[in-house]
N, C-alpha and C positions, 0 to 999 in steps of 0.2 A: 504494500500500500504506500503511495507517495506521501511525503511529509508536507501537509498543507495546513495552514492555520484556519482555513475557512470551514473545514469539516473536522469533527472530532475523530481522533484515532480510535478512541474507545468512548462509548456512550452507555450509561446505565440509567435509563429513564426512571426506573422504580426508586432509585436513590437520588435522582436529580443531580448526577455528577457526570461531567465529561472531561476527557483528557485530550489535550492538544499538544502536538509536537512540532518542533522546528529544528532544522540542522544548525549546528554550531560550526561556523567557518573561521578558521584561525591559521596563523602561519607557524604554529607550534611553540611559540614563545609563551612562557607562563603568564607574563603580564598581559600579552595580547589575548591569551586564552580567556582570562577573566573578563576582559573587555568584550570579547566575542560572545561569552555567555550572557553578559548584560544586554548586548545588542540583540541577540536572538530572543531573549525574554521580552525586551521592549517591543520588538516586531510583533510577537504574539499578542501582547497586551493591546497594542494599538490596533491590530487587525480585528481583535475580538470586541474591544470596548471603545474604540474610537480615539481620535487625536486628543491628547490632553489627559488620558487615563495613565496613571503611573503606579508604580509599586514602591511603597515605603515599607518600613519594618517596625514591628512592635518592639518594646524594650527587650523582650526575650529573643529577638532576631527573626521571628516569624514574619513572612511577607503579608502585607496588607494592601489590598487594592484600593486606590483612591480614584473615584470617578470625577470627571471635570464638573459635572452639574451638582455634585454633592449628594447624589442619590445613594441609597443604601447599596453597598457593594456586596457581591457574592463572596463566599469563602474561596480562598485560593491556596494552593500549595505548589511549590516549584522544586524541581530537581534537575540536575545536569549529569549526563554521562559523558564519555569522551567525545561523542559526536552529536549528541541530541539534548535539547532542553525539553522537559515535560512540564506542562502547566495543567493542574487539576482545578476545575471550577465546580463549585457546589453551592447549595442554598446558604444564604446568610444565616449565621448562627449555628450551622451544622459543621463542626470541625472535621477536616479531612487532612490527609497527608499523602504525599506521593514520593516515590523513590524510583529512580531508573539507574541501572548499573550494567556494565559489561562484565562478563566472567573474568576473574582475575585471581592469580595465585596469592596475592596479598591477604585475601580472606582466610586462607588456611593459617597464616602466621598470626592473625589477630583474633581468631575464633574464640580463644579462651577469655578474651576481654569482653566479648558481647554475648556469649552463650554460657548459661549455667551448666554445671556438669550433666544434669539429666537432659538438657537440650542438646549438648554435644553428642550424647549417645544417639540421638534421633537425627539431628540436622548436620552432624559433622562427618557423615559417612562419605560424602562426595562434594566436589566443588559446586555441583548443581544445587545440592541441598543447602550448602553454606550460602550461596547466592540468594536462594529463596528466603532463608532465615534473615540474612543481612538486610535485604530490601524490605522484608516484613517489619523488622524492628525499626529501621529508619523511618518508614512511613508511619508506623504506630507512634513513634516518638513525636513526630510532627502533629499527628492528629490529637494526641493526648494533651499537648499544650500545658504541661506541668513543669513549673520552674524547679530546677534541681534534679529532674529525672535523668537517668542514664540508660543506655541501651541494656545494661545488665539488669536493671530493675524491671524490664519488660519480659514477661514469660509467654512463650508461644506454645500453641498446641502442636500435636504431631504433624499436622499438615501445614503449619504456618499460616493458617487462615483465621485465627482468633488469638487475641492478645489480652492478657490481664496484667495488672500492676498491683503487686502484693500490698504495698503501702496505701493504695487507693482502690479498695475492692469494688467500689461502685463504678469504676471506670472500666468499660468493656469496649474493645475495638475489634471490628470485623475487617478482614484483609482479603483482597482479591489480587491475584497475579495475572499478568498479561505479557505475552511475548512482545518485545519492542523491536525496533529496527536494528539491523546489524548485529543480531545475536544478543541484544540486551534483554533484560527482564525488568518489568515494572511491577511495583506493588502499590495498590491504592488502599489506604486505611480510612475507615469511617468510624468515628467515635459515637457510640450509642449514648443517648442522654440519660 
């Protein structure tokens, strides 16, 4: 499927969430890569919400959509992989989180930092499982919106489709995975109220 901002890459009407993608074009320089990520995000936001729509950040770093007319903005979440920016858009007041990642060996090295021992037994069996767990935890972290939360605080079920946070038992997060472009994997997290 081509990467266009005018049509969602993924649409979940029952949840009121859509995911849009745009390519990141860079010369490989780290500084220009960050600028290219910002430019790709700005293109998506302008295409979807019009000229003057911008992304600011809450004190905790979460993205916040600002519409030019001051209208209530939908919830958004943003993630970047090596080649793609993903923008999830949902109903105002319904927390969401998105993560997009390419498979990478680094996850094997850092798995003990983000997986509990019982999760390692389930999700540490392969790079594919680690990628699924990593994207699930990253997306759940964003959807949770809890100051001081770490990835290690989030517990995944065996399929990485549901997350709980022990210190906040009332917080439940549903997670869906989708294949992305260029072999990437996306996780969309939706926090239940």
